[in-house]
C-alpha positions in Angstrom: 0.0 0.1 0.3 3.0 2.4 0.7 4.4 1.8 -2.7 1.2 2.5 -4.3 0.5 5.6 -2.5 4.1 6.8 -3.1 3.6 6.1 -6.8 0.4 8.3 -6.9 2.2 11.2 -5.1 5.0 11.1 -7.9 2.1 11.2 -10.6 0.5 14.4 -9.2 3.9 16.1 -8.8 4.6 15.5 -12.4 1.4 16.7 -13.5 1.5 19.8 -11.4 5.1 20.5 -12.8 3.6 19.8 -16.7 0.5 22.2 -15.9 2.8 25.3 -14.6 5.0 24.8 -17.5 2.7 24.4 -20.6 0.9 27.8 -20.1 4.5 29.6 -20.2 5.2 28.4 -23.6 1.6 28.7 -24.8 1.7 32.5 -24.1 4.3 32.8 -27.1 3.5 29.8 -29.3 0.0 30.4 -30.1 -2.2 27.7 -31.7 -3.6 28.1 -34.9 -7.4 28.9 -33.7 -6.1 31.7 -31.1 -7.7 35.3 -31.3 -5.8 37.8 -29.8 -7.4 39.7 -27.0 -6.1 43.0 -28.0 -6.8 43.8 -31.6 -3.6 44.9 -33.3 -3.5 47.1 -36.3 -0.3 47.6 -38.5 -0.2 50.9 -40.1 1.3 50.5 -44.0 3.6 53.2 -45.3 2.4 55.2 -48.4 -1.1 54.3 -48.1 -4.2 56.1 -46.8 -5.7 54.3 -44.0 -9.4 54.9 -43.2 -9.7 54.5 -39.0 -13.5 54.6 -37.2 -13.5 56.0 -34.1 -16.1 55.0 -31.4 -16.9 57.6 -28.9 -14.6 57.4 -25.8 -12.7 54.5 -27.0 -9.0 54.9 -27.8 -7.7 53.3 -31.0 -4.1 52.2 -31.4 -2.2 51.9 -34.7 1.2 50.4 -34.9 4.2 50.6 -37.4 7.9 50.5 -37.4 10.7 52.1 -39.7 13.2 50.8 -41.9 16.6 50.6 -40.5 18.0 53.3 -43.0 15.0 55.9 -42.7 16.4 58.9 -41.5 12.9 60.8 -40.8 9.4 60.3 -41.0 6.0 62.1 -40.9 2.6 61.1 -39.8 -0.5 63.0 -41.2 -4.0 62.8 -39.3 -7.0 64.2 -41.0 -10.1 64.2 -39.0 -13.7 64.2 -40.3 -16.4 65.9 -39.0 -15.4 65.9 -35.4 -12.3 66.9 -33.0 -10.3 64.5 -31.8 -7.3 63.7 -29.8 -4.2 61.8 -31.3 -0.6 61.3 -30.1 2.4 59.6 -31.2 4.8 57.5 -29.0 8.1 55.5 -29.5 8.3 52.2 -27.7 11.6 50.4 -27.0 11.9 47.1 -25.5 14.3 46.2 -22.9 14.8 42.6 -23.9 14.1 41.6 -27.5 11.8 38.6 -28.2 13.5 35.1 -28.1 14.3 34.5 -31.7 14.3 30.8 -30.6 10.5 30.8 -30.0 8.4 31.5 -33.0 5.0 32.5 -32.8 1.9 31.8 -34.8 0.8 33.9 -38.0 -2.2 34.7 -36.3 -0.5 36.6 -33.5 1.3 39.7 -35.0 4.6 41.0 -34.2 3.3 44.3 -32.3 1.2 42.1 -30.0 4.3 40.4 -28.9 6.1 43.7 -28.5 3.2 45.1 -26.6 3.4 42.1 -23.9 7.2 42.7 -23.7 8.6 44.8 -21.0 10.0 48.0 -22.2 9.8 52.0 -22.0 7.5 54.4 -23.8 8.1 58.0 -25.0 5.8 60.6 -26.3 6.7 62.4 -29.4 3.7 64.4 -30.3 0.0 65.2 -29.4 -2.7 67.2 -31.1 -6.4 68.1 -30.2 -8.6 69.7 -32.9 -10.5 68.9 -36.1 -7.9 70.3 -38.5 -5.5 68.2 -40.5 -2.2 67.8 -38.3 1.0 66.7 -39.5 4.1 65.3 -37.6 7.4 65.4 -39.2 10.8 64.7 -37.6 13.5 62.2 -37.4 13.3 58.6 -36.5 14.4 57.2 -33.1 17.1 54.7 -33.6 16.3 52.9 -30.4 12.8 52.6 -30.8 11.3 49.3 -31.5 8.0 50.4 -32.5 5.7 53.5 -32.8 2.4 53.7 -31.5 -0.6 56.1 -32.5 -3.3 56.7 -30.2 -6.8 58.0 -31.4 -9.7 59.2 -29.5 -12.8 60.9 -29.9 -14.6 62.4 -27.0 -18.0 63.7 -28.6 -19.5 61.5 -31.2 -18.5 58.6 -33.5 -16.5 59.8 -36.3 -13.8 58.4 -38.6 -10.1 59.9 -39.4 -7.5 59.2 -42.2 -4.0 58.5 -41.5 -0.9 58.6 -44.0 2.6 57.4 -42.9 5.6 58.6 -44.9 9.1 57.4 -44.5 12.1 59.7 -45.2 12.7 63.5 -45.6 10.6 66.0 -47.3 6.8 66.5 -47.8 4.8 63.4 -48.5 2.4 64.8 -51.0 -0.4 62.9 -49.8 -2.6 65.8 -48.8 -2.9 69.3 -50.7 -0.9 71.9 -49.5 -2.9 75.3 -48.9 -1.4 78.5 -49.7 -0.3 81.2 -47.2 -3.5 82.9 -47.5 -6.1 80.1 -47.2 -9.2 82.4 -47.0 -12.0 82.4 -49.4 -12.7 85.9 -50.8 -15.7 87.4 -51.9 -15.4 89.4 -55.2 -19.4 90.3 -55.6 -22.7 89.9 -54.0 -25.8 90.2 -55.8 -29.5 89.5 -55.1 -29.3 85.9 -56.1 -25.6 85.3 -57.0 -22.1 85.4 -55.0 -18.7 85.7 -56.9 -15.8 84.1 -55.0 -12.2 83.9 -55.5 -9.0 82.0 -53.8 -5.5 81.6 -54.0 -3.9 78.6 -55.6 -2.6 75.6 -53.3 1.1 75.2 -53.0 2.6 73.3 -56.1 3.5 69.8 -55.6 4.3 66.7 -57.5 0.8 66.0 -57.8 -0.6 69.5 -58.4 -1.7 68.8 -61.8 -4.2 66.4 -60.4 -5.9 68.9 -58.2 -9.6 70.1 -58.7 -11.2 73.0 -56.7 -15.0 72.5 -55.4 -17.2 75.0 -53.9 -20.0 74.0 -51.5 -22.7 76.5 -50.4 -25.3 75.9 -47.5 -27.2 78.0 -45.3 -26.2 76.6 -41.7 -22.2 76.8 -41.1 -19.0 76.3 -42.8 -17.4 72.7 -42.7 -13.9 72.1 -41.6 -13.3 69.3 -44.1 -14.8 67.6 -47.2 -15.4 64.7 -45.2 -17.5 66.5 -42.7 -19.5 68.1 -45.3 -20.2 64.4 -47.1 -21.2 63.1 -43.6 -23.4 65.8 -42.7 -25.2 65.6 -46.1 -25.6 61.8 -45.8 -26.7 61.9 -42.1 -29.6 64.3 -43.1 -30.4 61.8 -46.2 -30.1 58.7 -43.9 -32.5 60.1 -41.3 -35.2 59.8 -43.6 -34.3 56.6 -45.0 -33.8 55.1 -41.6 -37.4 56.1 -40.2 -38.8 54.2 -43.1 -36.5 51.2 -42.9 -37.3 50.8 -39.3 -40.8 50.2 -40.0 -40.0 47.5 -42.4 -36.9 45.7 -40.5 -37.3 42.8 -38.6 -35.9 42.1 -34.9 -33.2 39.5 -35.1 -31.8 37.7 -32.2 -28.1 38.8 -32.5 -27.7 42.5 -33.3 -26.1 43.3 -30.3 -23.7 40.5 -30.8 -23.0 41.5 -34.3 -22.3 45.2 -33.0 -20.0 43.9 -30.3 -17.9 41.9 -32.6 -17.3 44.5 -35.0 -16.3 47.0 -32.4 -14.0 44.6 -30.9 -12.1 43.9 -34.1 -13.0 47.1 -35.6 -12.1 46.1 -39.3 -10.7 49.1 -41.1 -12.2 50.2 -44.3 -9.9 49.7 -47.4 -9.1 53.3 -48.8 -11.9 54.5 -51.0 -11.3 55.5 -54.6 -10.7 59.4 -55.2 -13.8 61.2 -55.3 -13.3 63.7 -58.2 -16.9 65.4 -57.4 -19.3 65.5 -54.8 -22.0 65.3 -57.6 -21.0 61.9 -58.6 -22.2 60.6 -55.4 -25.0 62.7 -54.1 -27.0 64.5 -56.8 -28.5 66.7 -54.4 -25.5 68.2 -53.1 -25.1 72.0 -53.8 -21.3 71.7 -54.6 -19.6 72.8 -58.1 -16.2 71.5 -59.0 -14.6 74.1 -61.1 -11.2 72.2 -62.0 -8.5 74.4 -61.8 -10.5 77.6 -62.0 -10.1 79.8 -59.0 -13.1 82.0 -59.5 -16.6 81.0 -59.2 -20.0 82.7 -59.3 -22.8 80.5 -57.2 -25.9 81.5 -58.8 -29.7 80.7 -58.2 -29.5 81.8 -54.5 -32.7 83.4 -52.4 -32.5 87.3 -51.9 -31.7 88.4 -48.4 -30.5 85.2 -47.1 -27.1 84.2 -45.4 -25.1 81.7 -46.9 -22.1 79.8 -46.0 -19.2 79.1 -48.9 -16.4 76.5 -48.6 -13.7 75.6 -51.1 -12.0 72.4 -51.0 -8.9 71.2 -53.2 -9.1 67.6 -54.0 -6.1 65.7 -55.0 -7.6 63.1 -57.5 -4.9 60.8 -57.4 -4.8 60.1 -53.7 -8.3 60.7 -52.8 -7.5 63.3 -50.1 -8.4 67.1 -49.7 -7.8 70.1 -48.0 -10.4 72.7 -46.9 -9.8 76.6 -47.3 -11.0 78.9 -44.6 -14.6 79.4 -45.5 -16.6 82.6 -45.6 -20.3 83.7 -45.3 -22.1 86.6 -47.2 -25.8 87.5 -47.2 -27.5 88.2 -50.6 -29.2 91.6 -51.1 -32.8 92.0 -50.7 -35.2 92.1 -53.5 -35.5 95.6 -54.9 -38.8 97.1 -52.9 -41.6 98.1 -54.9 -42.7 101.7 -55.1 -46.0 101.4 -53.2 -48.3 104.4 -52.6 -50.6 104.5 -49.6 -54.3 105.1 -50.6 -56.0 107.3 -48.1 -59.6 106.7 -47.2 -61.9 107.9 -49.8 -59.2 109.5 -51.8 -59.9 109.9 -55.5 -56.8 109.5 -57.6 -55.9 109.6 -61.2 -53.5 107.1 -62.3 -51.3 107.9 -65.6 -49.4 105.7 -67.6 -46.9 107.7 -70.1 -45.1 106.1 -72.8 -41.9 105.1 -70.7 -41.1 101.3 -70.0 -40.6 101.6 -66.2 -43.9 103.4 -65.8 -46.0 100.2 -67.2 -46.7 99.2 -63.7 -47.9 101.0 -60.6 -48.5 99.5 -57.0 -50.8 101.0 -54.5 -52.0 99.7 -50.8 -54.8 100.2 -48.8 -56.1 99.5 -45.4 -59.8 99.3 -44.6 -61.1 100.9 -41.3 -63.0 99.3 -38.8 -62.9 95.9 -37.4 -65.1 94.3 -40.3 -61.8 95.0 -42.7 -64.1 95.6 -45.7 -63.9 98.0 -48.4 -64.9 98.8 -51.9 -62.5 99.5 -54.7 -63.9 101.4 -57.9 -61.9 101.9 -61.1 -63.0 103.4 -64.4 -60.6 103.7 -67.5 -60.3 107.2 -69.1 -59.2 106.2 -72.6 -55.7 107.3 -74.0 -55.4 103.9 -75.9 -53.8 101.1 -74.1 -55.8 98.6 -72.0 -55.0 98.5 -68.2 -55.1 95.5 -66.1 -55.9 95.6 -62.1 -54.6 92.9 -59.9 -55.6 92.7 -56.1 -53.6 90.5 -53.8 -53.3 89.9 -50.0 -50.4 88.2 -48.4 -48.9 87.1 -51.5 -52.4 85.7 -52.6 -53.9 86.9 -55.8 -57.6 87.7 -54.8 -59.0 89.1 -58.1 -57.4 90.1 -61.6 -59.4 91.9 -64.4 -59.5 94.6 -67.2 -60.3 98.0 -66.4 -62.4 99.5 -69.4 -65.0 102.5 -70.0 -67.4 100.8 -67.6 -67.1 101.1 -63.8 -65.1 98.3 -62.2 -66.2 97.6 -58.4 -64.0 95.1 -56.4 -65.1 94.0 -53.0 -62.3 93.8 -50.1 -63.0 91.9 -47.2 -61.2 89.6 -44.8 -57.5 91.2 -44.8 -56.0 93.8 -42.9 -54.3 95.5 -46.1 -54.4 95.1 -49.8 -51.9 95.3 -52.7 -53.1 96.9 -55.6 -51.3 96.3 -58.8 -52.0 98.4 -62.2 -50.5 97.5 -65.2 -50.6 98.5 -68.9 -51.0 95.9 -72.0 -49.7 96.1 -75.3 -52.6 96.1 -77.5 -55.0 99.6 -77.5 -58.6 99.6 -76.8 -58.9 102.2 -79.6 -57.0 104.2 -82.3 -56.2 107.0 -79.9 -52.9 109.0 -80.8 -50.5 109.4 -77.9 -50.8 112.8 -76.4 -48.0 115.4 -76.5 -47.0 114.7 -72.8 -46.6 110.9 -73.8 -49.9 110.0 -71.9 -50.7 106.3 -73.0 -53.5 105.2 -70.6 -55.5 106.8 -67.5 -57.4 105.2 -64.9 -59.7 106.9 -62.2 -59.3 105.1 -59.0 -60.9 105.4 -55.6 -61.0 103.2 -52.2 -63.5 103.6 -49.3 -63.9 101.7 -46.3 -67.5 100.2 -46.5 -68.7 99.9 -43.0 -71.5 97.4 -42.1 -71.8 96.4 -45.6 -71.7 92.8 -47.0 -71.2 93.5 -50.5 -70.8 95.8 -53.5 -73.4 98.5 -54.1 -75.9 98.0 -56.7 -75.6 99.7 -59.9 -78.5 101.0 -62.1 -79.8 98.8 -64.9 -78.8 101.4 -67.4 -76.9 104.6 -67.5 -78.9 106.3 -70.1 -80.9 109.3 -69.9 -84.3 109.7 -71.4 -86.1 113.1 -72.3 -89.8 113.5 -73.2 -90.5 115.5 -76.3 -94.4 116.2 -75.2 -92.9 117.7 -71.8 -90.2 119.8 -73.7 -91.1 123.6 -73.6 -89.5 126.8 -74.4 -87.8 127.0 -70.9 -88.0 123.6 -69.5 -87.3 119.9 -70.2 -88.2 116.6 -68.6 -85.6 114.0 -67.8 -86.0 110.3 -66.6 -83.2 107.9 -65.6 -83.0 104.5 -63.7 -82.0 104.6 -60.0 -81.4 101.9 -57.4 -83.0 99.9 -54.5 -80.5 101.5 -52.2 -80.9 105.4 -50.9 -78.9 107.6 -53.0 -78.2 111.1 -53.9 -78.6 112.1 -57.7 -77.4 115.4 -58.8 -78.1 116.7 -62.4 -75.7 119.3 -64.3 -76.6 121.4 -67.1 -74.1 122.9 -69.6 -75.3 125.5 -72.4 -74.0 124.8 -75.9 -73.0 127.7 -78.5 -74.7 127.7 -81.8 -71.7 126.1 -83.2 -71.4 123.4 -81.0 -75.2 122.6 -81.5 -74.8 122.6 -85.3 -71.4 120.2 -84.9 -73.3 117.5 -83.6 -74.0 115.5 -80.4 -70.6 113.6 -80.5 -68.3 116.6 -80.0 -70.8 118.4 -77.4 -70.9 115.3 -75.1 -69.1 115.4 -71.8 -66.3 112.9 -71.2 -67.3 109.6 -69.2 -64.5 110.3 -66.6 -65.4 114.0 -65.9 -66.9 113.9 -62.4 -68.9 116.4 -60.5 -65.6 117.4 -58.8 -64.5 118.9 -61.9 -67.8 120.5 -62.8 -68.6 124.1 -61.7 -71.2 124.6 -59.2 -73.2 127.0 -61.2 -73.9 124.1 -63.8 -75.6 122.0 -60.8 -79.3 122.7 -61.3 -80.8 120.4 -58.7 -79.8 117.1 -56.4 -82.5 114.7 -55.1 -82.5 111.3 -53.0 -84.4 108.5 -54.7 -85.1 104.8 -53.8 -87.3 101.9 -55.1 -87.0 98.6 -53.8 -88.3 97.2 -57.0 -85.4 97.6 -59.5 -87.6 97.3 -62.7 -89.7 100.2 -61.2 -86.6 102.2 -60.2 -87.5 105.3 -62.3 -87.0 108.8 -61.4 -87.7 112.0 -63.2 -86.8 115.8 -62.9 -87.9 119.1 -64.5 -85.2 121.2 -65.4 -86.6 125.0 -65.6 -85.2 128.7 -66.4 -83.9 127.7 -69.6 -83.7 129.8 -72.6 -85.7 129.1 -75.9 -84.3 127.5 -78.8 -81.5 126.7 -77.1 -79.4 123.4 -76.9 -78.1 122.0 -73.6 -76.2 119.0 -72.4 -77.5 117.3 -69.4 -75.6 115.0 -67.0 -76.5 113.0 -64.1 -74.3 112.0 -61.2 -75.3 108.9 -58.9 -73.5 110.4 -55.6 -72.4 107.4 -53.5 -71.1 107.2 -50.3 -68.6 104.3 -51.3 -66.9 104.5 -54.7 -66.5 107.2 -57.2 -69.6 109.0 -58.5 -71.2 107.1 -61.6 -71.9 109.3 -64.4 -74.8 108.6 -66.8 -74.3 109.0 -70.4 -74.6 112.6 -71.2 -77.7 113.9 -73.0 -78.3 116.8 -75.2 -81.9 118.5 -75.5 -82.7 121.6 -77.3 -85.6 123.6 -75.9 -88.6 124.7 -78.3 -87.9 128.1 -80.1 -91.8 128.8 -80.3 -94.4 128.1 -77.9 
């Protein structure tokens, strides 16, 4: 029994010795299926590397230099967020044992990371600008470490390693004055200019692209692309979430890619933003350094960015952007119409006078009013357009007949009068160049519900049987509304009477305001609820025998311009 127990003890000691020595060899000699716990990324030389950064997580890149490389340069180009990055040189105290070879699944940087050594920081930078470190190589350095970190949001950066002296030529170089200058500002366009980039080996492959937006300037071309794509994806994501199916492994998949953080291969050079995003307001000008951005909105603030793009390497550099506000539209010359004001609007033979604008604000809480117009001849047609808050309410031609437009529901109205090319009649242009004339009046119509009624006819009738040597009897149609009617007379001479009625009749636009008080013979109120029976008469006395008179009747209204009836010529009897 003692011999058996002794053999068991020896086996246990041997097993314990083997178990303690085996892991020490396994830490260096990794099996084929081993996955390193610390992801390692080797930074190639002379090749653009895109690195995706997660918020708050530090990324490391490793590289080593050739023995004969006297110097190096590392360029880091952030995208749309500020980052922190640093460069350090690590020196091992003891080199890895050459007798112990490791598996191809375990990279050399991982073995150096696990070994003891010292680390010296060479360079650090914080910001969203392109930063380059250039300096001599460290002869005792075993490996170089680049640490990248984003504190705000997920973003990406481009890293480029160059061995040797001089400029790498991977990124375009900005001139000494990297500002974008404004040459001219218009109402819908802005002209920009900028200095050429510093010539380099690849300067023949450079393109200048101009980006315009209404929010802010972009620090880089990548930031502009990410911002535009983010807005575009927000709409697509909202639709995709409704159609997507929930899977059992999205969290695991996200964790897997975050752990390995596979780097995308350098993308092909983007010659123009328009190639990928048709809705991006960017224009690539080739080698031109003057650009006019057109089709802008008046009185609007815009931000302008200029990027120089290296088509060979697919890199870019951003000029210092600028901003400009386009000029406001030329304000219309709008004339304010006063309450009840009677205005003559004349159009002369000048192109700048073909449009006239007026504004009117009705009084009272009802915000109702009446606009009346009448063309007074002179040849060309006149068109009136009434609008409120950029909405057209009505548009119609103005002729010899009275035009009544009811205004209701808006605090203010814009009245636009314009002449048209065709003429209403063969009327020669006057010596003063007058081509059209319109009589217009605006009034606030308190407690009304619509336009006032007009007589069924504006003809005046005289009765031959009731005509005497010193009096005549006239009749005309009235309205169902109580209104004032005034009769005016004008004595004609013998020559005017013999010339005929056409030359003796009063002009249709001649209102009572232009008549003499001595010509007014009577005024009377009249009202008839039945429009078909709304006929009123008047006897005009104190006339001379055998004399021709022209009689005019005016309908005097509280709202709108007075309505003139057609002139009537009557001759008293010579003998009675």
